Backbone as numpy.savetxt, mean C-alpha at the origin, in Angstrom:
# Nx Ny Nz CAx CAy CAz Cx Cy Cz
4.62 -7.28 -8.96 5.07 -6.28 -8.01 4.13 -5.07 -8.11
3.89 -4.46 -6.97 3.03 -3.29 -6.91 3.89 -2.04 -6.74
3.45 -0.95 -7.35 4.16 0.33 -7.28 3.21 1.37 -6.71
3.65 2.07 -5.67 2.82 3.09 -5.04 3.65 4.35 -4.87
3.10 5.47 -5.30 3.75 6.75 -5.15 3.05 7.50 -4.02
3.73 7.63 -2.87 3.15 8.31 -1.71 3.95 9.57 -1.44
3.30 10.73 -1.42 4.02 11.97 -1.11 4.58 11.92 0.32
5.67 12.64 0.55 6.35 12.62 1.84 5.45 13.04 3.00
4.65 14.11 2.89 3.79 14.47 4.03 2.78 13.36 4.37
2.26 12.71 3.35 1.29 11.64 3.60 1.98 10.42 4.23
3.21 10.14 3.81 3.96 9.05 4.41 4.25 9.35 5.88
4.58 10.60 6.18 4.81 11.00 7.56 3.54 10.84 8.39
2.41 11.23 7.83 1.13 11.09 8.54 0.80 9.62 8.79
1.07 8.77 7.80 0.86 7.33 8.00 1.74 6.81 9.12
2.98 7.25 9.16 3.90 6.81 10.21 3.44 7.28 11.59
2.96 8.51 11.66 2.49 9.04 12.94 1.29 8.25 13.45
0.39 7.88 12.56 -0.77 7.11 13.01 -0.34 5.74 13.52
0.65 5.13 12.88 1.15 3.83 13.34 1.81 3.98 14.71
2.54 5.06 14.92 3.17 5.32 16.22 2.10 5.52 17.29
1.03 6.23 16.96 -0.05 6.46 17.92 -0.69 5.14 18.35
-0.92 4.25 17.39 -1.49 2.94 17.73 -0.52 2.16 18.62
0.76 2.18 18.26 1.75 1.47 19.07 1.87 2.03 20.48
1.84 3.35 20.59 1.91 3.97 21.92 0.67 3.63 22.73
-0.48 3.60 22.07 -1.72 3.23 22.76 -1.66 1.82 23.31
-1.15 0.90 22.50 -0.99 -0.48 22.97 0.01 -0.52 24.12
1.08 0.25 24.01 2.07 0.31 25.09 1.46 0.82 26.39
0.62 1.85 26.32 -0.03 2.35 27.53 -0.98 1.32 28.11
-1.68 0.59 27.25 -2.59 -0.43 27.76 -1.84 -1.57 28.45
-0.65 -1.88 27.97 0.11 -2.99 28.53 1.06 -2.56 29.65
1.29 -1.27 29.79 2.24 -0.77 30.78 1.68 -0.80 32.19
2.58 -0.56 33.18 2.15 -0.62 34.57 2.65 0.56 35.40
3.30 1.55 34.81 3.91 2.62 35.60 2.92 3.72 35.97
1.95 4.01 35.14 1.00 5.10 35.41 -0.26 4.55 36.07
-1.09 5.48 36.53 -2.38 5.10 37.12 -3.19 4.29 36.10
-3.85 3.25 36.58 -4.55 2.33 35.68 -5.61 3.03 34.83
-6.43 3.86 35.40 -7.50 4.54 34.64 -6.92 5.52 33.62
-5.87 6.23 34.02 -5.22 7.17 33.11 -4.62 6.43 31.91
-3.90 5.34 32.20 -3.30 4.52 31.13 -4.37 3.99 30.19
-5.44 3.48 30.76 -6.50 2.89 29.95 -7.15 3.94 29.04
-7.47 5.08 29.59 -8.09 6.14 28.79 -7.17 6.65 27.69
-5.92 6.88 28.05 -4.95 7.37 27.07 -4.67 6.32 25.99
-4.54 5.07 26.40 -4.29 3.99 25.44 -5.43 3.82 24.45
-6.65 3.80 24.95 -7.81 3.65 24.06 -7.95 4.85 23.14
-7.68 6.05 23.66 -7.76 7.26 22.83 -6.73 7.22 21.71
-5.50 6.84 22.02 -4.46 6.79 21.00 -4.75 5.72 19.94
-5.21 4.57 20.38 -5.56 3.52 19.42 -6.71 3.98 18.54
-7.72 4.60 19.13 -8.87 5.08 18.35 -8.50 6.14 17.34
-7.72 7.11 17.75 -7.30 8.17 16.83 -6.40 7.60 15.73
-5.47 6.75 16.11 -4.58 6.14 15.11 -5.34 5.32 14.10
-6.27 4.50 14.56 -7.06 3.67 13.64 -7.97 4.53 12.77
-8.61 5.53 13.37 -9.52 6.39 12.61 -8.80 7.16 11.51
-7.57 7.56 11.75 -6.81 8.28 10.73 -6.15 7.34 9.73
-5.86 6.12 10.15 -5.20 5.18 9.25 -6.14 4.69 8.15
-7.40 4.49 8.46 -8.35 3.92 7.50 -8.46 4.76 6.22
-8.76 6.07 6.30 -8.84 6.84 5.05 -7.50 6.95 4.31
-6.40 7.01 5.07 -5.09 7.06 4.43 -4.78 5.76 3.70
-5.13 4.63 4.32 -4.90 3.33 3.68 -5.74 3.19 2.41
-6.97 3.66 2.44 -7.81 3.61 1.25 -7.20 4.44 0.13
-6.67 5.60 0.47 -6.01 6.46 -0.53 -4.78 5.78 -1.12
-3.97 5.13 -0.29 -2.78 4.43 -0.77 -3.17 3.27 -1.68
-4.20 2.53 -1.31 -4.65 1.40 -2.13 -5.13 1.89 -3.49
-5.81 3.02 -3.53 -6.26 3.57 -4.81 -5.09 3.98 -5.71
-3.99 4.40 -5.11 -2.82 4.83 -5.89 -1.95 3.67 -6.35
-2.12 2.50 -5.75 -1.27 1.36 -6.07 -1.56 0.87 -7.48
-0.50 0.65 -8.23 -0.64 0.16 -9.60 0.18 -1.11 -9.75
-0.25 -1.94 -10.64 0.46 -3.17 -10.92 1.58 -2.86 -11.90
2.83 -3.09 -11.50 3.99 -2.74 -12.32 4.01 -3.56 -13.61
3.62 -4.84 -13.54 3.62 -5.66 -14.74 2.71 -5.07 -15.81
1.59 -4.53 -15.41 0.67 -3.92 -16.38 1.26 -2.66 -16.99
2.05 -1.91 -16.19 2.64 -0.68 -16.70 3.70 -0.94 -17.75
4.48 -2.01 -17.58 5.60 -2.28 -18.48 5.30 -3.33 -19.53
4.09 -3.83 -19.57 3.76 -4.86 -20.55 3.67 -4.23 -21.94
4.16 -4.95 -22.94 4.05 -4.46 -24.31 2.72 -4.92 -24.87
2.02 -4.04 -25.53 0.71 -4.42 -26.05 0.85 -5.42 -27.20
-0.09 -6.30 -27.30 -0.11 -7.28 -28.39 -0.52 -6.58 -29.68
0.21 -6.84 -30.73 -0.15 -6.29 -32.04 -1.18 -7.21 -32.68
-2.21 -6.67 -33.26 -3.19 -7.53 -33.92 -2.59 -8.18 -35.16
-3.03 -9.40 -35.43 -2.54 -10.11 -36.62 -3.05 -9.42 -37.87
-2.16 -9.25 -38.84 -2.55 -8.63 -40.11 -2.70 -9.72 -41.16
-3.78 -9.67 -41.93 -3.99 -10.70 -42.94 -2.89 -10.69 -44.00
-2.42 -11.85 -44.38 -1.42 -11.96 -45.43 0.01 -11.79 -44.97
0.24 -11.50 -43.70 1.58 -11.31 -43.17 1.85 -12.41 -42.17
2.92 -13.16 -42.41 3.22 -14.23 -41.46 4.02 -13.65 -40.30
3.85 -14.21 -39.14 4.55 -13.69 -37.96 6.05 -13.90 -38.08
6.82 -12.99 -37.51 8.27 -13.05 -37.54 8.73 -13.88 -36.34
8.69 -15.20 -36.50 9.13 -16.10 -35.44 10.24 -16.99 -35.96
10.96 -17.58 -35.05 12.05 -18.46 -35.44 11.50 -19.69 -36.16
10.37 -20.22 -35.71 9.78 -21.39 -36.35 9.38 -21.06 -37.79
8.85 -19.87 -37.98 8.43 -19.47 -39.33 9.63 -19.29 -40.25
10.74 -18.81 -39.73 11.94 -18.60 -40.53 12.58 -19.95 -40.92
12.53 -20.93 -40.04 13.13 -22.23 -40.32 12.28 -23.05 -41.28
11.00 -22.78 -41.33 10.11 -23.57 -42.18 10.32 -23.24 -43.66
10.84 -22.08 -43.97 10.99 -21.68 -45.38 12.38 -21.79 -45.83
C-alpha cells in the first residue's frame, strides 16, 4: 500500500485541474455553443488543466512512500555464540 500526504490547498488545486480538463472535454463534445467558440474554449481548458496537472502529479509521486517499508521491523544481525530464539530451537533442547 502507498501512503501520500497531500496538503489541502494542493489537493484543491489538483481537483480544479481535473475539473478544467473535464469541462474542456465537455465543451469539445457539446453542441449548444458556437462551434469555434466551443473548440477554442475546450482546447484551452484541456491545455491549462494538463499543463498544471503534470508538475502537481510529479510532486505527489515524489511524496508517495511505501507503507510496508515504513512499518517493517529491521532485521537484527546474527550475534556469534547466541542461538536464535525460535520455536524450533527451543524444542531441540
